C-alpha positions, 0 to 999 in steps of 0.5 A: 739706224737712219738719224729718223730713226734714231730721233725716233728711239730718242722721243720715246726714251723721252716719253719714258722720262717725262713719265718718271717726271711725273710720276714721282711726285703724282706718287708723293702727293696723291699716295699710291692708294690712289695712284694705283687704283682705277681713278674711279670718281669715288676713290679719287675724292670726286676729282681727277688726279690732275685736279688733285696734284700741285700745279707743277705736277700737274703740269709735268702730267700735261706735258707727258700727255702733250708729248703722247700726242705729238707722237701720234704724228711723229712717229707716223711721219718717221715711218712715212720718211723711213718706208719711203726711202727719203732720208735727207739732211733736211727729215733729219734736221726736222726730226733733231728739232722735234726733239730738241723742242719736246726737250725744251717744252717740259721746263717750259710747260714746268715754269708757266713760260707762256707764250713761249711754251706755245712757240715751242711746241709749234716748232716740234708740230711745224718740223713734224709737218715739214717732213711729211710734207717733204715726202710729197714734193 
């Protein structure tokens, strides 16, 4: 497996880790009755799930959702690199930068490290865009 695909696999596993990091405290805070429900407003007491979570658990949920959004760009970027046969040290470095940024993003968001969280996010985003651009030039 190429380094780019390995990093993609690790990024997908990171998403699973993020889910557990968020789901365990969310279930403890809200109870299984709410978290396993359809989350209809009347079931949730008129508030969204995020509004009912503690600040830090809600941050973990938002960080997890943000990674889902980032994967929407990163996964196709890796596939473009792979399918076009343009794997290079540069694309591997970009993929590695993406993964490191996504790992760093979790504690940065959890602890409210502003503006660092945004800078970390931009490293991952920039690395993804650089991978795509590298296949076009």
